[in-house]
C-alpha positions in Angstrom: -0.1 -0.2 -0.1 1.5 3.5 -1.2 2.5 6.0 1.3 -0.5 7.9 -0.4 -3.0 5.3 0.0 -2.4 5.1 4.6 -3.0 8.9 4.3 -5.6 8.5 3.1 -7.0 5.5 5.1 -6.1 7.2 8.3 -7.8 10.8 7.2 -11.1 7.6 6.7 -10.5 6.5 10.2 -9.8 10.0 11.2 -13.7 11.7 9.9 -15.2 8.0 11.4 -13.9 9.0 14.7 -15.4 12.5 14.3 -18.8 11.5 13.1 -19.0 9.0 15.7 -18.5 11.5 18.5 -21.3 14.0 17.4 -23.8 11.6 16.6 -23.3 9.6 20.3 -23.4 13.3 21.6 -26.8 14.2 19.9 -29.9 13.2 20.6 -31.8 15.5 18.0 -32.3 12.9 14.8 -32.3 15.9 12.3 -28.9 16.7 13.2 -27.8 13.0 13.7 -28.8 12.8 9.6 -26.9 15.8 8.2 -23.9 14.5 10.0 -24.0 11.3 8.7 -24.8 12.7 5.3 -22.2 14.6 5.3 -19.6 11.8 6.3 -20.7 9.6 3.7 -19.9 12.6 1.1 -16.2 13.0 2.4 -15.9 9.2 3.5 -16.4 7.9 0.4 -15.6 10.5 -1.9 -19.6 10.9 -3.4 -21.1 13.1 -5.1 -24.3 12.7 -3.3 -25.7 10.4 -0.1 -29.1 9.5 0.9 -30.5 7.6 3.6 -33.6 5.8 4.0 -35.3 4.9 7.0 -38.0 1.9 7.2 -41.0 2.7 7.8 -43.3 1.4 10.8 -44.8 -1.0 9.1 -41.8 -2.2 7.3 -43.3 -2.5 4.0 -41.7 1.1 2.8 -38.1 3.3 2.9 -38.7 6.8 3.6 -36.1 8.8 1.8 -34.8 10.8 4.6 -32.6 14.4 4.2 -30.4 13.6 0.8 -27.7 15.8 0.0 -25.5 17.0 -3.1 -27.4 17.8 -6.0 -30.5 15.7 -5.1 -33.0 18.2 -4.3 -34.4 18.6 -0.8 -38.1 18.1 -2.4 -37.1 14.2 -2.6 -37.3 14.2 1.6 -40.1 12.1 2.4 -40.8 10.0 -1.0 -41.5 6.5 0.3 -40.7 3.2 -1.8 -41.6 -0.2 -1.3 -38.9 -2.0 0.6 -39.1 -4.6 -2.0 -38.1 -2.5 -4.7 -34.3 -0.6 -5.7 -30.8 -1.2 -4.4 -31.9 0.5 -1.0 -34.9 -2.2 -0.7 -32.5 -5.2 -1.6 -29.3 -4.4 0.9 -32.4 -3.8 3.1 -34.2 -7.5 3.0 -30.5 -9.1 2.6 -28.6 -7.1 5.3 -26.0 -6.9 2.9 -23.4 -4.6 1.4 -24.2 -3.5 -2.5 -21.9 -2.2 -5.0 -23.3 -1.1 -7.8 -20.4 0.5 -10.6 -22.6 1.1 -13.5 -26.8 1.5 -12.3 -27.3 1.1 -16.1 -26.6 -2.5 -15.7 -27.8 -3.2 -12.6 -31.5 -4.5 -13.1 -32.0 -3.5 -9.4 -31.8 0.7 -10.2 -35.0 1.9 -10.7 -34.1 5.7 -11.5 -37.0 6.9 -10.5 -35.6 9.3 -7.6 -33.6 10.5 -10.8 -36.3 11.3 -12.9 -37.7 13.5 -9.8 -34.3 15.8 -9.3 -32.9 15.5 -12.8 -29.9 13.9 -11.1 -28.1 11.2 -12.8 -26.4 8.5 -10.7 -23.5 6.1 -12.1 -22.5 3.8 -9.2 -23.6 3.5 -6.2 -22.4 2.1 -2.7 -25.3 1.3 -0.5 -25.1 -0.5 3.0 -27.8 -1.6 5.3 -28.2 -0.1 8.7 -28.8 -2.3 11.5 -29.1 -1.5 15.3 -27.6 -3.5 18.2 -30.5 -5.8 18.0 -29.0 -7.0 14.4 -32.9 -5.5 13.1 -32.5 -3.2 10.1 -33.6 0.1 10.5 -32.7 1.3 6.9 -30.1 2.0 4.7 -27.4 4.5 3.5 -25.7 5.0 -0.1 -23.0 6.9 -1.2 -23.6 8.2 -5.0 -21.1 8.7 -7.4 -18.1 7.8 -5.6 -14.9 8.8 -6.9 -13.2 5.6 -5.2 -15.2 2.8 -6.5 -12.4 1.1 -9.0 -10.1 1.1 -5.7 -12.9 0.7 -3.0 -11.2 -2.8 -1.0 -12.0 -4.4 1.9 -10.8 -2.1 4.1 -12.8 1.1 2.6 -15.5 -1.1 2.2 -15.6 -2.1 6.2 -15.1 1.6 7.3 -18.3 2.6 5.4 -19.8 -0.8 6.9 -18.5 0.0 10.7 -19.8 3.7 10.1 -23.0 2.6 9.3 -23.8 0.3 11.9 -22.3 3.2 14.3 -24.8 5.7 12.1 -27.9 3.1 13.0 -27.0 3.0 16.7 -27.5 6.9 17.0 -30.2 7.0 14.8 -32.5 4.9 16.5 -31.4 6.4 20.5 -32.7 9.5 18.7 -35.8 7.9 17.2 -36.3 6.3 21.1 -35.4 10.1 22.8 -37.8 11.6 20.5 -40.6 8.9 21.4 -40.3 9.4 25.0 -40.1 12.7 24.7 -43.9 12.6 22.6 -45.2 10.6 25.5 -43.9 12.4 28.4 -45.8 15.3 26.2 -49.0 13.6 26.0 -48.7 11.9 29.3 -49.1 15.6 30.4 -52.2 16.3 28.6 -53.4 13.3 29.4 -53.1 14.4 33.1 -54.3 17.8 32.1 -57.5 17.0 30.6 -57.9 14.1 33.8 -58.1 17.0 35.8 -60.2 18.9 34.0 -62.9 16.4 32.8 -62.7 15.0 37.0 -63.7 18.6 37.7 -66.9 18.3 35.8 -68.0 15.7 37.7 -70.0 16.8 40.7 -68.2 17.3 44.1 -70.7 16.5 46.7 -73.8 14.9 46.8 -76.9 17.3 46.3 -78.6 17.8 49.5 -82.5 17.1 48.9 -85.5 16.6 51.7 -86.9 13.1 51.7 -84.0 11.5 49.0 -80.4 10.6 49.1 -77.9 10.5 45.9 -74.5 8.9 45.4 -72.5 8.5 42.0 -69.5 8.2 40.7 -67.6 7.3 37.3 -64.7 5.4 36.6 -62.7 5.9 33.3 -61.3 2.5 31.6 -58.3 4.9 30.7 -56.8 8.4 32.2 -59.4 10.2 30.4 -62.8 8.6 29.8 -65.9 9.4 27.7 -68.9 9.0 30.3 -70.2 11.5 32.1 -72.5 12.4 34.7 -73.9 15.1 36.2 -76.3 16.6 39.5 -78.0 19.8 38.1 -79.5 22.2 40.2 -82.4 23.8 38.7 -84.1 27.3 39.0 -86.9 25.4 40.7 -84.9 25.0 44.3 -87.6 21.7 44.6 -86.2 20.2 41.3 -82.8 18.5 40.4 -81.7 17.0 37.1 -79.8 13.8 37.2 -77.9 12.5 33.8 -75.5 9.7 32.9 -74.1 9.7 29.4 -71.5 7.6 27.4 -69.8 9.3 24.3 -67.9 6.4 21.9 -64.8 5.7 22.1 -62.3 6.7 25.4 -59.6 8.8 25.7 -59.0 13.2 25.2 -62.0 13.2 22.2 -64.5 11.8 24.3 -64.0 13.8 27.2 -63.8 16.6 24.3 -66.8 15.8 23.4 -68.6 14.8 27.0 -67.5 18.3 27.9 -69.3 20.0 24.6 -72.4 17.7 26.2 -72.3 19.1 29.4 -72.1 22.7 28.5 -74.7 22.4 26.5 -77.1 20.9 28.6 -76.3 23.3 31.9 -76.5 26.0 29.6 -80.6 25.1 28.0 -81.4 23.3 31.2 -81.9 26.9 32.5 -83.7 28.8 29.9 -85.9 25.4 28.9 -89.3 24.2 31.1 -88.7 21.0 29.6 -85.7 18.2 29.3 -87.0 17.0 25.9 -86.6 20.6 24.8 -83.1 20.9 26.4 -81.7 17.5 24.6 -82.9 17.9 21.5 -81.1 21.3 21.8 -78.3 19.4 22.4 -78.0 17.5 19.8 -78.6 19.8 17.4 -75.3 21.0 18.7 -73.8 17.6 19.0 -74.6 16.6 15.5 -73.0 20.1 13.8 -69.9 19.6 16.2 -69.0 16.2 16.5 -67.2 13.7 14.3 -69.0 11.2 12.1 -68.0 8.3 13.8 -68.9 10.3 17.5 -72.4 10.7 19.2 -73.4 10.3 22.8 -76.1 7.7 24.6 -77.9 10.1 27.4 -80.1 9.6 29.9 -81.6 12.8 31.7 -84.3 12.6 34.7 -85.6 15.9 36.2 -86.9 15.2 39.7 -89.6 17.3 41.8 -88.9 16.5 45.1 -92.3 17.9 46.3 -94.7 15.9 43.5 -91.7 13.4 43.9 -92.1 12.2 40.1 -89.3 11.7 37.7 -89.3 13.1 34.3 -87.3 11.8 32.0 -85.8 11.4 27.9 -83.6 8.6 27.3 -81.8 9.4 23.7 -80.6 5.9 23.1 -78.8 5.1 26.2 -79.4 2.3 29.1 -82.6 2.1 30.3 -82.6 3.1 34.1 -84.1 0.8 36.6 -86.7 1.2 39.2 -85.6 -1.0 42.2 -88.6 -0.9 44.8 -87.0 -2.5 48.2 -90.9 -2.8 49.4 -92.0 -5.1 47.0 -88.7 -6.7 46.1 -88.8 -5.8 42.5 -86.8 -4.0 39.9 -88.2 -3.3 36.1 -86.6 -0.9 33.7 -88.4 2.9 32.5 -88.3 2.0 29.0 -89.2 5.2 26.9 -86.8 5.8 24.9 -85.1 7.8 21.4 -82.3 8.4 19.5 -78.3 8.9 20.2 -77.3 12.3 20.0 -75.3 13.3 17.2 -76.9 10.6 14.8 -79.5 13.0 13.0 -80.0 16.6 12.7 -83.1 17.3 13.7 -84.6 14.7 16.3 -88.0 15.1 18.3 -87.3 13.1 21.8 -90.7 11.6 24.0 -90.7 12.7 27.7 -92.3 10.6 29.9 -93.2 10.7 33.9 -93.0 8.7 36.9 -93.9 8.4 40.4 -91.6 7.7 42.6 -93.1 5.9 45.4 -91.7 5.9 49.0 -88.0 2.9 49.1 -87.7 3.2 45.4 -84.2 3.8 44.0 -83.7 5.3 40.7 -80.6 3.8 39.1 -78.9 5.4 36.1 -75.8 3.3 35.0 -73.8 3.0 31.8 -72.9 0.1 29.4 -69.5 -0.6 31.2 -71.3 -2.3 34.1 -73.1 -4.8 32.1 -70.4 -5.5 29.9 -68.1 -5.5 31.8 -65.8 -8.9 31.3 -63.9 -11.5 33.2 -60.9 -13.1 31.9 -62.8 -16.0 30.5 -64.6 -13.2 28.4 -68.4 -13.5 29.9 -70.0 -10.5 30.2 -71.3 -9.2 33.3 -74.9 -8.7 31.6 -78.0 -7.1 32.4 -79.1 -10.1 34.5 -76.0 -10.1 37.0 -76.5 -6.8 37.3 -80.6 -7.0 38.4 -80.1 -9.9 40.7 -76.7 -8.4 42.3 -79.2 -4.7 42.8 -82.2 -7.0 44.2 -79.7 -8.7 47.0 -78.4 -5.6 47.7 -81.5 -3.6 48.3 -81.1 -2.6 51.3 -78.1 -0.2 50.7 -78.2 3.1 50.8 -77.0 5.0 47.9 -74.0 5.9 48.9 -72.9 1.7 49.9 -74.5 0.4 46.4 -72.5 2.3 44.5 -69.1 1.5 46.5 -70.6 -2.3 46.5 -71.2 -2.4 42.5 -67.8 -1.3 41.8 -66.1 -3.8 44.4 -68.8 -6.6 42.7 -67.2 -6.1 38.9 -63.7 -5.9 40.4 -64.5 -9.4 41.6 -66.1 -10.0 38.5 -63.7 -9.4 36.0 -61.0 -11.6 38.3 -57.8 -9.3 37.5 -59.1 -8.6 33.5 -58.6 -5.1 32.6 -61.7 -2.9 32.6 -62.4 -2.3 28.8 -65.3 0.6 29.5 -66.0 3.5 31.6 -67.8 2.4 34.8 -70.4 5.1 35.7 -73.9 5.0 37.8 -75.8 7.2 39.9 -78.5 6.2 42.8 -81.7 8.1 43.6 -83.6 6.7 46.3 -86.9 8.1 48.3 -86.7 7.4 51.6 -89.6 5.8 53.4 
């Protein structure tokens, strides 16, 4: 080996060491990619360089930060992992040295057509992480030393690619952690806001006891319950609602419903008119795949009546302690947000002494155990009858414990919400 060749190899090793130092001390992906591109051109004496990253579904290669005469507009272009020289390298985990791309059937030339760049030769090496997994491919394009590449220079390029792969994966993991931290903060904030929507205390109503709770399946749920003090001081509104889906989007739609319902109850004389207005807003402002089921009951504590409207929700139970019986209030209507103009039927029920009105979401009846069995309506009804003497607060706590025992370690798959209204004897 000549003195000149020795000097060139030493220069390449120095450039490699310099690159490793830079990318290992940097967690910013864009900066790392630029350093790799520039080092590739210098070490391989290339006219241009490109780096492809494997997509999450591992079906495509995504072009990242092309350098040299290649235009920036090419960045982000996807090619099938089964095509091109980079695709072959990714699938076979081998170095590819193509001295004349016009004679290689693997070369498609699509990117040349996009950029008016002329590719003559390519040295392409897979990017392999520390788990021996391919995450992409690195290319030196139109290298001036291709004729005298040699094993040493090829080894330097492969070593550079290995170090680059590890640095890229570390940067991607760092970015994912930052995104998760931000998402967790947003979810925590949304959860705090949502819990602020729920009643802080039970209403004090002569001859009545009330209790309720909501347990989200995730940090932020789509169920909603509320106790609403109405303009007529003898009247109280009670509602349980269930937004399709879970998470932040469901909670935001729930917040919209809450604000709309409370606003319209201030000015409307009847529950059905209020729910009609709420439906119009939900239909207008919610996505096509989002809707709400809701039950709204208005208690007149002087007349001992419940005026209720059901928008596609679970029928509320009436538990009669004295008669040891349970039945449902059957009248219902269409879910909120399905159609623009909907008129809801309103029904009146006389509450007898020692009767309980039970509003709930399907998170109770659709709870599952490890065998995949549903808790179901019948099991719920039997539990209510067996525990009919419990006061509302104890009943709410009791059913949540019952469901936890029933799941027996299975994950809670849906939000659980219940409100119990009891007329005392």
